[in-house]
MARZALUM-697308 format. One line per 10 residues: number of its first residue (from 1); their letters; for each residue x, y, z of N, C-alpha, C, O. Coordinates in Angstrom, 1 decimal, m for minus. Atoms other than C-alpha are relative to their C-alpha. Layout:
NUM) A) X:Y:Z:X:Y:Z:X:Y:Z:X:Y:Z  ... .
//
This chain:
1) XXXXXXXXXX) 1.6:m1.5:0.1:m0.2:0.3:m0.3:1.0:1.3:0.7:1.3:1.8:1.8  m0.1:m1.3:m0.3:1.2:3.2:m0.9:m0.5:1.3:0.8:m1.6:1.3:1.4  0.3:m1.3:m1.1:1.1:6.7:1.0:m1.3:0.0:m0.3:m2.2:m0.4:0.3  1.6:m1.1:0.6:m1.6:8.6:m1.2:m0.8:m1.1:0.3:m1.8:m0.6:0.7  0.6:1.0:0.2:m3.1:4.6:m0.9:m1.1:0.7:1.5:m2.3:1.2:1.6  0.5:m0.5:m1.4:m3.1:5.3:3.0:m0.6:1.0:0.1:m1.7:0.7:0.5  0.3:m0.9:m0.2:m3.8:9.1:3.0:m1.5:m0.3:m0.5:m2.3:m0.4:0.4  1.1:0.2:1.0:m6.6:8.5:0.2:m1.0:m0.9:1.2:m2.0:m0.4:1.8  0.8:1.1:m0.2:m8.0:5.3:1.7:m0.6:m0.4:m0.9:m1.8:m0.5:m1.1  0.0:1.0:0.7:m7.8:3.5:m0.6:m0.7:m1.3:m0.2:0.1:m2.2:0.0 .
11) XXXXXXXXXX) 0.6:1.2:m0.6:m10.4:0.5:m0.6:0.7:m1.6:m0.4:0.8:m2.1:m1.5  m0.7:1.2:m0.4:m8.8:m2.6:0.3:m0.7:m1.1:m1.0:m1.8:m1.3:m0.6  1.2:1.7:0.9:m10.2:m6.1:m2.7:0.5:m0.7:1.0:1.5:m0.9:1.7  0.4:1.0:m1.2:m11.9:m8.4:m0.9:0.8:m1.2:m0.7:1.3:m1.2:m1.9  m0.5:1.1:0.5:m10.5:m11.9:m1.2:m0.5:m0.8:m0.9:0.2:m1.6:m1.5  0.4:0.6:1.1:m13.3:m12.9:m3.6:0.5:1.2:m1.5:0.1:1.1:m2.7  m0.1:m0.7:1.2:m12.2:m10.3:m5.9:1.7:0.0:m1.0:2.0:0.2:m2.2  m1.2:0.5:m0.2:m8.6:m11.1:m5.6:m0.6:m1.4:m1.3:m0.4:m1.6:m2.5  m0.4:1.4:0.6:m9.4:m14.4:m6.7:m0.9:m0.3:m1.0:m1.1:m1.4:m1.6  0.6:m0.5:1.6:m11.4:m13.5:m9.4:0.8:0.5:m1.2:0.7:0.0:m2.3 .
21) XXXXXXXXXX) m1.0:m0.8:0.8:m8.6:m11.2:m11.0:1.5:m1.5:m0.1:2.5:m1.6:m0.8  m1.4:1.0:0.2:m6.0:m14.4:m10.5:m0.7:m1.1:m0.8:0.1:m1.5:m1.7  0.9:0.9:1.2:m9.0:m17.0:m12.4:0.5:1.0:m0.9:1.6:1.2:m0.4  0.4:m0.9:0.7:m9.1:m14.2:m15.1:1.3:0.4:m0.5:1.4:0.9:m1.7  m1.6:m0.1:0.3:m4.9:m13.9:m15.2:0.1:m1.5:m0.7:0.5:m1.7:m1.8  m0.2:0.8:0.6:m5.0:m17.4:m15.3:m1.1:m0.8:m1.6:m0.7:m1.7:m2.4  0.7:m0.3:1.3:m7.3:m17.7:m18.2:0.3:0.3:m1.2:0.6:m0.4:m2.3  m1.5:m0.5:1.1:m5.4:m15.9:m20.3:0.5:m0.3:m0.2:0.7:m0.1:m1.4  m1.3:0.2:m0.4:m2.5:m17.3:m19.5:m0.7:m2.0:m1.2:0.2:m2.7:m1.8  m0.1:1.0:0.4:m4.2:m20.6:m21.1:m0.7:0.7:m1.1:0.0:0.4:m2.1 .
31) XXXXXXXXXX) 0.4:0.2:1.5:m5.9:m19.4:m24.0:0.9:0.6:m0.8:0.8:0.7:m2.0  m0.9:m0.3:0.9:m2.9:m17.9:m24.9:1.6:m1.7:m0.2:2.7:m1.7:m0.7  m0.7:1.2:0.1:m1.5:m21.8:m24.5:1.5:1.1:0.7:2.3:1.2:m0.2  m1.1:m0.1:m0.7:1.4:m20.0:m22.1:m0.2:m0.4:1.8:m1.2:m0.1:2.5  0.1:1.3:m0.7:2.4:m22.3:m19.0:m0.8:1.5:1.4:m0.8:2.8:1.6  0.0:m1.4:m1.5:1.2:m20.3:m15.6:0.9:1.0:1.2:0.5:1.9:1.9  m0.8:m1.1:m0.5:4.2:m18.8:m14.0:0.7:0.6:m1.4:1.8:1.1:m1.3  m0.8:m0.9:1.1:5.2:m17.5:m17.3:0.4:1.4:0.2:1.4:2.0:m0.1  m0.6:m2.0:m0.6:5.2:m13.7:m16.0:1.1:m0.2:0.6:2.2:0.3:0.2  m0.7:0.5:m0.9:6.8:m15.4:m13.0:1.7:0.4:m0.5:2.7:1.1:m0.2 .
41) XXXXXXXXXX) m1.6:0.6:0.3:9.6:m16.8:m15.1:0.4:1.0:m0.8:1.5:1.7:m0.6  m0.4:m1.4:0.8:9.6:m14.2:m17.8:1.0:1.4:0.9:2.0:1.8:0.5  m0.6:m1.0:m0.8:10.4:m11.3:m14.9:1.7:m0.8:0.5:2.8:m0.2:0.6  m1.4:0.4:m0.6:13.4:m13.7:m13.6:1.1:0.2:m0.9:2.3:0.5:m0.8  m1.6:m0.3:1.4:15.5:m13.5:m16.9:m0.2:0.8:m0.3:0.8:1.0:m1.0  m0.7:m1.4:m0.1:15.0:m10.0:m17.1:0.5:0.1:1.1:1.7:0.2:1.0  m1.1:m0.4:m1.0:16.1:m9.4:m14.0:1.6:m0.9:m0.2:2.8:m0.4:m0.2  m1.8:0.7:0.6:19.0:m12.3:m15.0:0.7:1.1:m0.8:1.7:1.6:m0.3  m0.7:m1.1:1.4:19.8:m9.6:m18.5:0.3:1.0:0.7:1.5:1.3:0.8  m0.6:m1.6:m0.4:19.5:m6.3:m16.8:0.7:0.2:1.6:1.0:1.2:2.2 .
51) XXXXXXXXXX) m1.1:m0.6:m1.0:21.3:m6.7:m13.8:1.3:m0.2:0.0:2.1:0.0:0.9  m1.4:m0.8:0.5:24.3:m6.7:m15.8:0.0:1.6:0.4:1.0:1.9:1.0  m0.2:m1.6:0.4:23.9:m2.9:m16.0:m0.8:1.0:0.9:m2.0:1.2:1.2  0.4:m0.3:m1.5:23.8:m1.1:m13.1:m0.4:1.2:0.1:m0.4:1.9:1.2  1.5:m1.6:0.1:21.4:2.1:m14.6:m1.5:m0.5:0.1:m2.4:0.2:0.2  1.1:0.3:0.0:18.8:m0.3:m14.4:m0.6:m0.2:1.3:0.1:m0.5:2.3  m0.1:0.6:m1.8:16.4:m0.8:m11.2:m0.8:m1.9:m0.2:m1.8:m2.5:m0.8  0.2:1.7:0.4:16.1:m4.6:m11.4:m0.9:m0.8:0.8:m1.2:m2.0:0.7  0.9:0.7:m1.0:13.8:m4.9:m8.3:m1.3:0.6:0.1:m2.1:0.7:1.1  0.8:m0.4:0.1:11.6:m3.2:m9.9:m1.5:m0.2:m1.4:m2.7:0.1:m1.6 .
61) XXXXXXXXXX) 0.2:0.2:0.7:11.2:m4.6:m13.0:m2.1:m0.7:0.2:m2.6:m1.0:1.3  1.1:0.4:m0.4:7.3:m5.9:m13.8:m0.9:m0.1:m1.5:m1.2:0.8:m2.4  0.4:0.6:0.8:5.7:m8.2:m16.0:m1.9:0.5:m0.1:m2.6:0.5:0.9  1.6:0.5:m0.8:1.7:m7.8:m16.9:m0.5:m0.5:m1.3:m0.2:m0.2:m2.5  0.7:0.6:2.1:m0.3:m9.5:m19.9:m1.8:1.0:0.1:m2.8:0.7:0.8  1.1:m1.5:0.0:m3.1:m6.3:m20.2:m1.1:m0.4:m1.2:m0.8:m0.9:m2.3  1.2:0.4:0.7:m6.4:m6.8:m21.8:m0.7:1.6:m0.3:m0.7:2.4:0.6  0.0:m1.6:0.2:m7.5:m3.4:m23.6:m1.4:0.8:0.0:m2.1:0.5:m1.0  1.7:0.2:m0.1:m11.1:m2.2:m23.0:m0.4:m0.2:m0.4:m1.3:m1.0:m0.3  1.0:m0.2:1.8:m12.2:m1.4:m26.2:m0.2:m1.2:m0.4:m1.3:m1.5:m0.9 .
71) XXXXXXXXXX) m0.1:0.6:1.2:m10.9:m4.5:m27.5:0.2:m1.4:0.8:1.4:m1.8:0.8  m0.9:0.7:m0.7:m10.8:m7.6:m25.3:0.0:m1.6:m0.5:0.2:m2.7:0.0  m0.9:0.7:1.1:m10.0:m9.4:m28.0:2.2:0.3:m0.2:3.2:m0.4:m0.6  m1.6:m0.3:0.0:m6.5:m7.7:m27.8:0.1:0.3:1.5:m0.5:0.9:2.3  m0.9:0.0:m1.0:m3.9:m8.5:m25.3:1.2:0.4:m0.6:1.6:0.1:m1.8  m1.2:m0.3:0.6:m0.5:m6.7:m25.0:0.5:m0.3:1.5:m0.1:m0.1:2.5  m1.2:0.7:m0.6:2.3:m8.3:m23.2:0.7:1.9:0.5:1.1:2.7:m0.4  m0.7:m1.4:m0.2:3.6:m4.5:m20.9:1.2:m0.8:0.6:1.1:m1.9:1.2  m1.4:0.2:m1.0:7.4:m4.8:m19.7:0.7:1.3:0.2:1.2:2.0:m0.6  m0.7:m0.8:m0.6:8.6:m2.5:m17.4:1.6:0.4:0.8:1.9:0.6:2.0 .
81) XXXXXXXXXX) m1.0:0.2:m0.4:11.9:m2.3:m17.1:1.2:1.7:0.6:2.1:2.2:0.0  m0.3:m1.6:0.1:12.6:1.3:m15.1:1.7:0.0:0.5:2.4:m0.9:0.9  m1.5:0.0:m0.1:16.2:3.3:m15.0:m0.1:0.5:1.9:m1.0:1.1:2.4  0.3:m0.7:m1.2:17.3:4.0:m11.4:0.4:1.5:0.5:1.4:2.1:0.2  m0.6:m1.2:m0.1:17.4:7.1:m10.1:1.6:1.1:0.5:2.7:1.0:1.1  m1.6:m0.6:m0.1:20.0:9.4:m10.0:0.0:0.4:1.7:m1.0:0.6:2.5  0.4:m0.7:m1.3:21.2:10.5:m6.8:0.5:1.5:m0.3:0.9:1.7:m1.4  0.2:m1.3:0.1:21.6:14.2:m6.5:1.0:0.8:0.8:1.5:0.2:1.8  m1.1:m0.6:m1.6:23.8:16.4:m4.2:1.4:m0.8:m0.8:1.5:m1.3:m1.9  m1.1:0.8:0.4:27.3:15.2:m3.8:1.8:0.6:m0.2:2.6:m0.2:m0.6 .
//
């Protein structure tokens, strides 16, 4: 939970909502013939590759399978590999 969520009281998901989201993800993976641990394995592979480069923040790599809201048949694999923040001062 982030600071803004804490301050503004973002509603926590119920266990039923979380279970529904997990089921949807599993069904998406099955439809694409991807292993259920695909996202985790891909993230681990990306971490191994990008940790060789000190300018990347490998602790915050994200891998998501996202369905476009306007077209439920269109899905994207989104990968975010952030740069480390520059330390100021010095």
